[in-house]
Backbone as CSV, one residue per row, in Angstrom:
resi,resn,N_x,N_y,N_z,CA_x,CA_y,CA_z,C_x,C_y,C_z
1,MET,-2.720,-40.399,6.417,-2.493,-39.214,5.585,-3.230,-39.396,4.260
2,GLN,-3.883,-38.316,3.809,-4.612,-38.394,2.565,-3.641,-38.620,1.400
3,LYS,-4.158,-39.267,0.368,-3.315,-39.632,-0.754,-2.637,-38.424,-1.387
4,ASN,-3.375,-37.304,-1.519,-2.796,-36.150,-2.190,-1.762,-35.425,-1.324
5,TYR,-1.601,-35.865,-0.052,-0.574,-35.297,0.800,0.724,-36.097,0.745
6,TYR,0.709,-37.238,0.057,1.899,-38.073,-0.014,2.982,-37.362,-0.821
7,LEU,4.193,-37.376,-0.296,5.295,-36.719,-0.964,6.307,-37.745,-1.466
8,THR,6.767,-37.552,-2.687,7.850,-38.373,-3.207,9.143,-37.994,-2.483
9,LYS,10.182,-38.800,-2.675,11.447,-38.490,-2.016,11.984,-37.125,-2.461
10,THR,11.892,-36.827,-3.743,12.370,-35.521,-4.239,11.585,-34.383,-3.607
11,GLU,10.266,-34.558,-3.505,9.434,-33.528,-2.881,9.791,-33.355,-1.410
12,GLN,10.030,-34.464,-0.732,10.429,-34.380,0.675,11.750,-33.633,0.823
13,ASP,12.699,-33.918,-0.061,14.008,-33.248,-0.004,13.850,-31.738,-0.216
14,ILE,13.011,-31.370,-1.154,12.806,-29.944,-1.434,12.131,-29.260,-0.255
15,MET,11.088,-29.879,0.293,10.379,-29.265,1.412,11.294,-29.146,2.635
16,ARG,12.169,-30.132,2.818,13.119,-30.078,3.935,14.096,-28.911,3.732
17,ALA,14.501,-28.686,2.492,15.486,-27.636,2.198,14.901,-26.236,2.346
18,ILE,13.609,-26.079,2.091,13.012,-24.732,2.122,12.192,-24.497,3.391
19,ARG,12.251,-25.431,4.334,11.516,-25.254,5.584,11.987,-23.969,6.281
20,GLY,11.047,-23.165,6.727,11.375,-21.903,7.388,11.414,-20.724,6.438
21,THR,11.358,-20.995,5.127,11.322,-19.928,4.120,9.868,-19.576,3.835
22,ASP,9.591,-18.297,3.625,8.207,-17.944,3.335,7.923,-17.884,1.841
23,ILE,8.904,-17.456,1.031,8.726,-17.387,-0.419,9.926,-18.055,-1.086
24,VAL,9.668,-18.836,-2.124,10.759,-19.499,-2.837,10.482,-19.421,-4.339
25,SER,11.543,-19.347,-5.107,11.399,-19.285,-6.561,11.918,-20.568,-7.191
26,ALA,11.497,-20.804,-8.431,11.981,-21.978,-9.161,13.493,-21.888,-9.365
27,ASP,13.996,-20.680,-9.575,15.445,-20.508,-9.748,16.199,-20.935,-8.486
28,GLU,15.668,-20.600,-7.322,16.322,-20.986,-6.066,16.325,-22.505,-5.898
29,ILE,15.235,-23.150,-6.297,15.182,-24.616,-6.210,16.238,-25.233,-7.135
30,ARG,16.398,-24.672,-8.320,17.401,-25.205,-9.250,18.809,-25.021,-8.703
31,GLU,19.035,-23.925,-7.974,20.352,-23.715,-7.359,20.593,-24.718,-6.229
32,LEU,19.531,-25.014,-5.459,19.664,-25.965,-4.355,19.814,-27.395,-4.850
33,PHE,19.197,-27.691,-5.995,19.213,-29.056,-6.528,19.670,-29.018,-7.990
34,PRO,20.961,-28.805,-8.215,21.470,-28.685,-9.591,21.311,-29.960,-10.408
35,GLY,21.080,-31.069,-9.755,20.905,-32.319,-10.486,19.535,-32.461,-11.120
36,LEU,18.609,-31.590,-10.737,17.260,-31.650,-11.303,17.185,-30.780,-12.552
37,SER,16.580,-31.319,-13.581,16.410,-30.551,-14.815,15.356,-29.458,-14.596
38,ARG,15.359,-28.486,-15.493,14.366,-27.410,-15.419,12.949,-27.982,-15.471
39,GLY,12.749,-28.976,-16.359,11.433,-29.584,-16.475,11.013,-30.320,-15.219
40,MET,11.967,-31.003,-14.575,11.661,-31.727,-13.347,11.310,-30.762,-12.216
41,VAL,12.057,-29.670,-12.110,11.752,-28.677,-11.074,10.333,-28.136,-11.278
42,LYS,10.007,-27.826,-12.507,8.666,-27.317,-12.806,7.594,-28.334,-12.417
43,LYS,7.854,-29.617,-12.733,6.888,-30.680,-12.421,6.731,-30.859,-10.921
44,VAL,7.849,-30.824,-10.173,7.791,-31.012,-8.717,7.073,-29.839,-8.051
45,LEU,7.353,-28.628,-8.489,6.693,-27.456,-7.897,5.194,-27.483,-8.187
46,TRP,4.832,-27.906,-9.377,3.404,-28.037,-9.701,2.753,-29.063,-8.781
47,SER,3.435,-30.185,-8.562,2.895,-31.239,-7.709,2.749,-30.754,-6.268
48,LEU,3.755,-30.052,-5.748,3.694,-29.542,-4.372,2.588,-28.497,-4.221
49,SER,2.344,-27.735,-5.285,1.252,-26.768,-5.244,-0.100,-27.481,-5.222
50,LYS,-0.222,-28.518,-6.048,-1.475,-29.267,-6.106,-1.777,-29.940,-4.768
51,LYS,-0.731,-30.396,-4.074,-0.902,-31.063,-2.782,-1.037,-30.083,-1.616
52,GLY,-0.896,-28.769,-1.896,-1.129,-27.764,-0.870,0.087,-27.351,-0.066
53,TYR,1.263,-27.880,-0.416,2.467,-27.519,0.332,3.030,-26.174,-0.117
54,LEU,2.705,-25.803,-1.340,3.089,-24.504,-1.875,1.844,-23.804,-2.411
55,THR,1.862,-22.485,-2.397,0.821,-21.692,-3.051,1.487,-20.873,-4.147
56,ARG,1.050,-21.070,-5.370,1.654,-20.345,-6.487,1.271,-18.871,-6.429
57,LEU,2.245,-17.993,-6.384,1.995,-16.553,-6.391,1.932,-16.028,-7.824
58,LYS,2.920,-16.404,-8.612,2.962,-16.093,-10.032,3.962,-17.039,-10.665
59,LYS,4.184,-16.924,-11.944,5.057,-17.856,-12.643,6.433,-17.908,-11.975
60,GLY,6.807,-19.104,-11.511,8.121,-19.316,-10.933,8.299,-18.847,-9.509
61,LEU,7.205,-18.434,-8.843,7.312,-17.917,-7.476,6.223,-18.531,-6.601
62,TYR,6.611,-19.023,-5.414,5.685,-19.794,-4.579,5.774,-19.367,-3.117
63,LEU,4.632,-19.445,-2.448,4.548,-19.260,-1.005,4.664,-20.631,-0.356
64,VAL,5.528,-20.730,0.647,5.740,-22.011,1.336,4.766,-22.100,2.503
65,ASN,3.897,-23.095,2.492,2.875,-23.242,3.516,3.384,-24.077,4.689
66,GLU,3.087,-23.622,5.889,3.478,-24.401,7.072,2.639,-25.663,7.189
67,HIS,1.375,-25.564,6.773,0.470,-26.716,6.803,-0.165,-26.858,5.424
68,PRO,-0.268,-28.060,4.913,-0.820,-28.261,3.564,-2.199,-27.631,3.403
69,GLY,-2.348,-26.866,2.330,-3.638,-26.282,2.008,-3.920,-24.951,2.663
70,ASN,-3.068,-24.522,3.606,-3.293,-23.248,4.299,-2.142,-22.289,4.014
71,PRO,-2.386,-21.253,3.186,-1.316,-20.289,2.904,-0.774,-19.673,4.193
72,SER,0.541,-19.667,4.326,1.186,-19.156,5.535,1.668,-17.735,5.265
73,ILE,0.981,-16.750,5.855,1.302,-15.341,5.614,2.148,-14.833,6.767
74,LYS,3.465,-14.891,6.605,4.355,-14.379,7.648,4.573,-12.883,7.499
75,ASN,4.742,-12.429,6.264,4.953,-11.010,5.985,4.149,-10.646,4.745
76,PRO,2.924,-10.155,4.933,2.081,-9.864,3.766,2.667,-8.796,2.860
77,TYR,3.499,-7.918,3.418,4.082,-6.841,2.607,5.094,-7.412,1.606
78,ARG,5.901,-8.376,2.039,6.852,-9.015,1.126,6.113,-9.754,0.018
79,ILE,5.044,-10.419,0.391,4.254,-11.146,-0.606,3.653,-10.166,-1.607
80,ALA,3.144,-9.044,-1.103,2.531,-8.038,-1.970,3.526,-7.521,-2.999
81,LEU,4.758,-7.247,-2.556,5.766,-6.727,-3.469,6.301,-7.797,-4.412
82,ALA,6.226,-9.051,-3.993,6.610,-10.137,-4.899,5.592,-10.270,-6.029
83,LEU,4.337,-10.026,-5.723,3.287,-10.120,-6.732,3.259,-8.902,-7.647
84,PHE,3.419,-7.717,-7.054,3.317,-6.471,-7.807,4.516,-5.581,-7.451
85,PRO,5.567,-5.589,-8.240,6.733,-4.751,-7.934,6.365,-3.273,-7.872
86,GLY,6.754,-2.636,-6.791,6.444,-1.229,-6.559,6.824,-0.880,-5.140
87,TYR,5.948,-0.194,-4.424,6.190,0.104,-3.017,4.884,0.046,-2.230
88,ILE,4.995,-0.280,-0.950,3.827,-0.327,-0.067,3.309,1.099,0.118
89,ALA,2.001,1.279,-0.012,1.441,2.630,-0.060,0.119,2.720,0.700
90,PHE,-0.384,3.946,0.783,-1.693,4.277,1.336,-1.852,3.764,2.774
91,SER,-2.962,3.115,3.086,-3.192,2.693,4.471,-2.136,1.699,4.937
92,SER,-1.610,0.890,4.023,-0.575,-0.085,4.396,0.698,0.627,4.832
93,ALA,1.047,1.718,4.156,2.222,2.498,4.557,1.968,3.190,5.894
94,LEU,0.767,3.716,6.080,0.444,4.330,7.375,0.613,3.324,8.506
95,ARG,0.222,2.076,8.254,0.368,1.036,9.268,1.843,0.776,9.575
96,LEU,2.685,0.735,8.550,4.110,0.505,8.762,4.763,1.646,9.537
97,TYR,4.190,2.843,9.425,4.696,3.985,10.193,3.992,4.119,11.552
98,ASP,3.221,3.099,11.942,2.486,3.096,13.217,1.522,4.274,13.319
99,LEU,0.908,4.629,12.196,-0.050,5.740,12.170,-1.459,5.254,11.862
100,LEU,-1.648,3.955,11.932,-2.968,3.353,11.726,-3.204,2.383,12.871
101,ASP,-4.353,2.490,13.528,-4.605,1.707,14.739,-4.910,0.241,14.466
102,TYR,-5.442,-0.059,13.300,-5.873,-1.426,13.012,-4.965,-2.062,11.966
103,GLU,-5.033,-3.384,11.888,-4.251,-4.142,10.907,-5.106,-4.347,9.663
104,PRO,-4.817,-3.623,8.585,-5.657,-3.762,7.386,-5.376,-5.075,6.663
105,PHE,-6.423,-5.717,6.196,-6.251,-6.967,5.475,-6.278,-6.761,3.963
106,THR,-6.303,-5.492,3.545,-6.017,-5.152,2.160,-4.663,-4.467,2.147
107,ILE,-3.712,-5.036,1.423,-2.369,-4.491,1.331,-2.259,-3.745,0.002
108,PHE,-1.937,-2.453,0.073,-1.846,-1.629,-1.125,-0.403,-1.526,-1.603
109,VAL,-0.235,-1.698,-2.913,1.061,-1.505,-3.560,0.885,-0.465,-4.658
110,ALA,1.721,0.571,-4.637,1.736,1.536,-5.728,2.710,1.045,-6.794
111,THR,2.254,1.003,-8.036,3.085,0.532,-9.142,3.092,1.595,-10.241
112,PRO,4.092,1.560,-11.124,4.106,2.530,-12.225,3.007,2.283,-13.258
113,ARG,2.726,1.018,-13.572,1.832,0.751,-14.694,0.709,-0.236,-14.406
114,LYS,0.953,-1.224,-13.580,0.029,-2.354,-13.487,-0.879,-2.260,-12.272
115,SER,-2.181,-2.207,-12.517,-3.164,-2.354,-11.442,-3.630,-3.804,-11.419
116,GLY,-4.079,-4.243,-10.259,-4.560,-5.612,-10.165,-4.919,-5.955,-8.738
117,GLU,-5.438,-7.143,-8.565,-5.864,-7.583,-7.232,-5.696,-9.090,-7.134
118,ARG,-5.260,-9.528,-5.957,-5.049,-10.964,-5.745,-5.329,-11.292,-4.286
119,ALA,-6.102,-12.334,-4.057,-6.379,-12.804,-2.701,-5.381,-13.894,-2.343
120,ILE,-4.716,-13.730,-1.203,-3.788,-14.728,-0.671,-4.160,-14.961,0.788
121,GLY,-4.704,-16.135,1.093,-5.155,-16.391,2.452,-6.213,-15.371,2.862
122,GLU,-6.016,-14.755,4.012,-6.989,-13.773,4.501,-6.715,-12.374,3.973
123,TYR,-5.667,-12.205,3.201,-5.289,-10.891,2.691,-5.722,-10.703,1.235
124,THR,-6.008,-9.439,0.912,-6.210,-9.028,-0.471,-5.085,-8.075,-0.832
125,ILE,-4.357,-8.391,-1.873,-3.277,-7.535,-2.343,-3.830,-6.698,-3.491
126,LYS,-3.779,-5.372,-3.340,-4.333,-4.485,-4.369,-3.232,-3.580,-4.907
127,ALA,-2.969,-3.700,-6.195,-1.983,-2.848,-6.853,-2.691,-1.668,-7.493
128,VAL,-2.151,-0.470,-7.277,-2.724,0.757,-7.820,-1.676,1.418,-8.712
129,ALA,-1.985,1.524,-9.995,-1.039,2.129,-10.932,-1.065,3.644,-10.775
130,LEU,0.095,4.232,-10.473,0.200,5.681,-10.288,0.998,6.363,-11.394
131,GLY,1.438,5.613,-12.380,2.202,6.228,-13.457,3.473,6.869,-12.932
132,GLU,3.745,8.086,-13.373,4.959,8.787,-12.949,4.926,9.161,-11.475
133,LYS,3.757,9.117,-10.861,3.655,9.419,-9.423,4.162,8.271,-8.549
134,ALA,4.456,7.123,-9.152,4.950,5.975,-8.377,6.430,6.168,-8.069
135,THR,6.709,7.104,-7.199,8.076,7.440,-6.826,8.084,7.857,-5.366
136,GLY,9.280,8.036,-4.802,9.372,8.469,-3.410,9.274,7.315,-2.432
137,MET,10.194,6.356,-2.549,10.134,5.192,-1.675,11.404,5.085,-0.833
138,THR,11.307,4.299,0.223,12.444,4.034,1.093,12.343,2.598,1.571
139,LEU,13.444,2.056,2.058,13.423,0.693,2.598,13.099,0.780,4.084
140,LYS,11.931,0.266,4.452,11.488,0.318,5.846,11.072,-1.060,6.301
141,ASP,11.643,-1.508,7.422,11.338,-2.842,7.957,11.518,-3.926,6.899
142,GLY,12.507,-3.724,6.031,12.830,-4.744,5.041,11.976,-4.740,3.794
143,VAL,11.053,-3.777,3.666,10.217,-3.710,2.464,10.222,-2.281,1.926
144,TYR,10.085,-2.168,0.604,10.031,-0.847,-0.003,8.674,-0.203,0.272
145,THR,8.745,0.972,0.884,7.561,1.696,1.341,7.697,3.152,0.917
146,SER,6.596,3.816,0.687,6.660,5.247,0.413,7.249,5.966,1.619
147,THR,8.036,7.013,1.361,8.514,7.836,2.465,7.305,8.416,3.182
148,LEU,7.518,8.931,4.384,6.381,9.471,5.128,5.719,10.612,4.356
149,ALA,6.533,11.505,3.801,5.968,12.627,3.041,5.206,12.130,1.815
150,LYS,5.763,11.138,1.113,5.075,10.613,-0.070,3.819,9.853,0.315
151,THR,3.855,9.191,1.482,2.659,8.504,1.961,1.497,9.481,2.089
152,PHE,1.758,10.643,2.688,0.679,11.620,2.855,0.251,12.219,1.517
153,PHE,1.198,12.436,0.617,0.801,12.913,-0.714,-0.123,11.895,-1.374
154,ASP,0.280,10.613,-1.368,-0.540,9.571,-1.992,-1.920,9.497,-1.354
155,CYS,-1.966,9.654,-0.027,-3.252,9.576,0.666,-4.158,10.749,0.297
156,PHE,-3.602,11.941,0.162,-4.404,13.081,-0.288,-4.833,12.889,-1.746
157,TYR,-3.977,12.266,-2.524,-4.287,12.038,-3.937,-5.429,11.038,-4.091
158,LYS,-5.415,9.970,-3.296,-6.472,8.949,-3.365,-6.924,8.607,-1.936
159,PRO,-7.734,9.471,-1.322,-8.130,9.264,0.080,-8.872,7.954,0.332
160,ALA,-9.552,7.446,-0.681,-10.340,6.222,-0.477,-9.467,5.028,-0.138
161,TYR,-8.193,5.072,-0.497,-7.302,3.942,-0.248,-6.624,4.010,1.127
162,CYS,-7.015,4.979,1.939,-6.425,5.045,3.283,-7.484,5.267,4.356
163,GLY,-8.756,5.104,4.003,-9.819,5.293,4.983,-10.441,6.668,4.978
164,GLY,-10.062,7.501,4.011,-10.666,8.825,3.892,-9.968,9.883,4.738
165,TYR,-10.521,11.090,4.689,-9.903,12.219,5.391,-9.770,12.029,6.898
166,PRO,-10.715,11.376,7.583,-10.509,11.186,9.031,-9.221,10.431,9.358
167,GLU,-8.881,9.412,8.561,-7.638,8.685,8.814,-6.416,9.535,8.465
168,ILE,-6.520,10.332,7.390,-5.397,11.191,7.016,-5.126,12.217,8.113
169,THR,-6.177,12.883,8.598,-5.977,13.929,9.604,-5.487,13.339,10.925
170,LYS,-5.993,12.168,11.273,-5.530,11.518,12.502,-4.048,11.175,12.395
171,ALA,-3.647,10.636,11.243,-2.244,10.268,11.047,-1.350,11.504,11.051
172,LEU,-1.786,12.585,10.426,-0.994,13.822,10.424,-0.862,14.382,11.834
173,TYR,-1.909,14.262,12.614,-1.877,14.745,13.994,-0.859,13.958,14.817
174,GLU,-0.740,12.649,14.532,0.136,11.786,15.325,1.559,11.697,14.772
175,ALA,1.762,12.096,13.530,3.097,12.005,12.930,4.059,12.943,13.655
176,GLU,5.204,12.409,14.068,6.143,13.201,14.855,6.953,14.166,14.002
177,LYS,7.361,13.748,12.827,8.195,14.602,11.999,7.909,14.322,10.536
178,LEU,7.665,15.392,9.798,7.363,15.255,8.379,8.254,16.218,7.605
179,ASP,8.851,15.733,6.536,9.671,16.577,5.680,8.735,17.382,4.776
180,TRP,8.425,18.593,5.210,7.450,19.406,4.486,7.974,19.845,3.123
181,ASP,9.279,20.036,2.988,9.840,20.394,1.685,9.615,19.266,0.683
182,GLU,9.852,18.027,1.132,9.595,16.890,0.253,8.112,16.805,-0.089
183,PHE,7.271,17.004,0.924,5.826,16.946,0.739,5.380,17.939,-0.328
184,VAL,5.798,19.195,-0.197,5.411,20.227,-1.162,5.971,19.918,-2.541
185,GLY,7.171,19.323,-2.574,7.781,18.985,-3.856,6.914,18.080,-4.707
186,TYR,6.223,17.133,-4.076,5.344,16.242,-4.840,4.153,17.009,-5.409
187,PHE,3.658,17.998,-4.677,2.552,18.802,-5.194,3.018,19.668,-6.356
188,GLU,4.250,20.156,-6.287,4.783,20.940,-7.403,4.901,20.096,-8.666
189,ARG,5.297,18.845,-8.502,5.542,17.976,-9.659,4.276,17.319,-10.203
190,PHE,3.381,16.920,-9.311,2.327,15.998,-9.730,0.887,16.473,-9.515
191,ALA,0.657,17.494,-8.696,-0.713,17.774,-8.252,-1.444,18.744,-9.172
192,SER,-2.722,18.490,-9.352,-3.595,19.446,-10.028,-3.906,20.597,-9.073
193,ASP,-4.446,21.674,-9.624,-4.845,22.797,-8.770,-5.898,22.362,-7.750
194,SER,-6.860,21.556,-8.176,-7.930,21.146,-7.261,-7.391,20.300,-6.120
195,LEU,-6.397,19.437,-6.394,-5.800,18.639,-5.319,-5.082,19.552,-4.327
196,CYS,-4.390,20.568,-4.829,-3.733,21.531,-3.941,-4.755,22.260,-3.075
197,GLN,-5.875,22.635,-3.670,-6.913,23.345,-2.913,-7.483,22.471,-1.801
198,ARG,-7.825,21.245,-2.134,-8.405,20.345,-1.138,-7.418,20.090,-0.007
199,THR,-6.169,19.829,-0.384,-5.144,19.538,0.627,-4.892,20.744,1.507
200,GLY,-4.786,21.925,0.905,-4.545,23.137,1.679,-5.655,23.417,2.673
201,TYR,-6.886,23.210,2.239,-8.029,23.413,3.135,-7.957,22.486,4.339
202,VAL,-7.664,21.214,4.088,-7.590,20.233,5.184,-6.434,20.579,6.124
203,LEU,-5.279,20.933,5.572,-4.126,21.262,6.415,-4.388,22.505,7.258
204,GLU,-5.048,23.492,6.688,-5.338,24.706,7.459,-6.301,24.405,8.607
205,LEU,-7.269,23.540,8.367,-8.167,23.128,9.441,-7.398,22.424,10.557
206,LEU,-6.482,21.540,10.170,-5.661,20.844,11.162,-4.859,21.830,12.002
207,LYS,-4.316,22.839,11.359,-3.509,23.829,12.071,-4.365,24.669,13.003
208,ASN,-5.511,25.112,12.525,-6.348,26.020,13.304,-7.137,25.325,14.401
209,GLU,-7.599,24.101,14.131,-8.498,23.429,15.072,-7.783,22.455,15.999
210,LEU,-6.687,21.856,15.524,-5.989,20.867,16.346,-4.565,21.285,16.701
211,GLY,-4.136,22.416,16.195,-2.814,22.925,16.560,-1.655,22.174,15.941
212,VAL,-1.891,21.479,14.829,-0.810,20.775,14.166,0.158,21.800,13.573
213,ASP,1.450,21.569,13.770,2.477,22.516,13.337,2.721,22.371,11.837
214,ILE,1.949,23.100,11.061,2.086,23.086,9.610,2.680,24.418,9.175
215,PRO,3.836,24.409,8.540,4.495,25.659,8.161,3.606,26.535,7.276
216,GLU,3.635,27.811,7.534,2.826,28.741,6.754,3.246,28.731,5.284
217,GLU,4.556,28.456,5.025,5.012,28.417,3.636,4.313,27.315,2.846
218,VAL,3.996,26.206,3.543,3.293,25.111,2.877,1.900,25.559,2.474
219,LEU,1.199,26.199,3.397,-0.153,26.674,3.101,-0.126,27.731,2.003
220,ASN,0.864,28.619,2.054,0.957,29.678,1.044,1.202,29.095,-0.342
221,HIS,2.052,28.055,-0.397,2.315,27.420,-1.697,1.036,26.803,-2.249
222,LEU,0.324,26.088,-1.406,-0.917,25.456,-1.875,-1.969,26.514,-2.205
223,ARG,-1.997,27.594,-1.443,-2.958,28.667,-1.689,-2.689,29.354,-3.027
224,SER,-1.447,29.363,-3.445,-1.113,29.991,-4.730,-1.693,29.234,-5.918
225,ARG,-2.147,28.018,-5.682,-2.712,27.189,-6.754,-4.233,27.256,-6.796
226,VAL,-4.836,28.091,-5.960,-6.296,28.195,-5.936,-6.777,28.786,-7.252
227,LYS,-7.670,28.080,-7.914,-8.231,28.547,-9.193,-9.759,28.527,-9.094
228,GLY,-10.400,27.636,-9.859,-11.852,27.550,-9.803,-12.317,26.738,-8.606
229,TRP,-13.628,26.681,-8.431,-14.211,25.944,-7.300,-14.067,24.446,-7.508
230,THR,-13.879,23.726,-6.389,-13.773,22.276,-6.427,-14.452,21.681,-5.201
231,LYS,-14.915,20.450,-5.324,-15.525,19.770,-4.178,-14.457,19.043,-3.372
232,LEU,-14.646,19.010,-2.042,-13.706,18.277,-1.192,-13.694,16.803,-1.570
233,VAL,-14.866,16.241,-1.768,-14.990,14.845,-2.227,-15.659,14.883,-3.593
234,PRO,-14.889,14.719,-4.661,-15.438,14.885,-6.016,-16.620,13.990,-6.338
235,THR,-16.716,12.834,-5.690,-17.789,11.884,-6.021,-19.093,12.158,-5.283
236,LEU,-19.094,13.095,-4.326,-20.307,13.411,-3.570,-21.009,14.630,-4.161
237,PRO,-22.304,14.792,-3.863,-23.028,15.970,-4.367,-22.409,17.279,-3.864
238,SER,-22.716,18.360,-4.577,-22.127,19.674,-4.259,-22.904,20.410,-3.183
239,ARG,-23.291,19.712,-2.131,-23.995,20.348,-1.019,-23.053,20.435,0.171
240,GLY,-22.878,21.645,0.700,-21.987,21.819,1.830,-21.535,23.249,1.968
241,ARG,-20.608,23.474,2.886,-20.100,24.827,3.127,-19.153,25.237,2.011
242,SER,-19.262,26.467,1.591,-18.350,27.015,0.588,-17.233,27.759,1.314
243,ILE,-16.018,27.298,1.129,-14.852,27.894,1.779,-14.195,28.835,0.775
244,GLU,-14.467,30.132,0.947,-14.068,31.123,-0.041,-12.556,31.165,-0.244
245,GLY,-11.785,31.124,0.863,-10.335,31.264,0.750,-9.673,30.175,-0.079
246,TRP,-10.243,28.982,-0.060,-9.682,27.860,-0.812,-10.525,27.483,-2.028
247,LYS,-11.687,28.130,-2.160,-12.639,27.785,-3.223,-12.944,26.289,-3.207
248,VAL,-13.189,25.804,-1.988,-13.523,24.393,-1.777,-14.928,24.284,-1.214
249,ILE,-15.721,23.390,-1.774,-17.036,23.083,-1.210,-16.847,21.883,-0.291
250,ASP,-16.980,22.123,1.029,-16.833,21.038,1.998,-18.133,20.257,2.017
251,ASN,-18.189,19.210,1.218,-19.418,18.417,1.073,-19.393,17.136,1.895
252,LEU,-18.494,17.071,2.886,-18.505,15.911,3.784,-19.632,16.023,4.804
253,GLY,-19.910,17.222,5.251,-20.963,17.404,6.244,-20.463,17.282,7.668
254,GLU,-21.156,17.883,8.588,-20.714,17.913,9.988,-20.721,16.534,10.626
255,ASN,-21.624,15.659,10.211,-21.734,14.353,10.867,-20.608,13.392,10.447
256,THR,-20.183,13.500,9.205,-19.102,12.620,8.754,-17.758,13.274,9.065
257,GLY,-17.623,14.521,8.693,-16.497,15.329,9.136,-15.124,14.902,8.655
258,LEU,-14.160,15.770,8.965,-12.767,15.532,8.590,-11.979,14.866,9.687
259,PHE,-12.485,14.897,10.909,-11.716,14.395,12.039,-12.454,13.256,12.722
260,HIS,-11.685,12.347,13.315,-12.279,11.298,14.136,-12.914,11.922,15.364
261,LYS,-14.089,11.479,15.683,-14.791,12.013,16.864,-14.294,11.317,18.118
């Protein structure tokens, strides 16, 4: 065994006590070992981190590795919320609702104030500050996640964080039940007129072309917010079809499109 893998008796006792745990805090170690001073606990945790048995997530919080030097990611969503308090959002929430076909290795957390990014093993944890929009969560599979309706609102608000409109439309097509009143409520509270226009245009296409059951009241509410012209994708050039009813310039183009081919 390499020298830096050698464990003192205290370190062995701690590792034995937390075996099978994925995340542990310094406070929990002090509760398990009341005979150790605060300074000693800090020193032992630092040593275990240096030897690769623990991975420091943030001050006083550690990931317990199954093998030295290799971060053990049992539940990336729990780790994400330990790093950035908030709720699982965007493509990560779609995955938890079984509305995303692939396993994303970027885990999104919506937070009220703090944006940031942290790599843990093969995962990247990305926190997105939504301010007052960081609301509408539920406890799903043991982690705080946006409700289904809030997930779709967040995805329309920031499509780039969920794979763009093709992923949104695919997920809406496959979603079995959506609380449309809750969905519209977020647009009443938080959405700009242009966001309402873009969303209404996409929803009407889903209803007309794919037969998705979208209540007419939802479309009428969003249609009432139509003001000046806006681009479907604000960051792309203004070349595309002009949709008079929604005053939306569909600048995605036929080849990229709104739907998965």
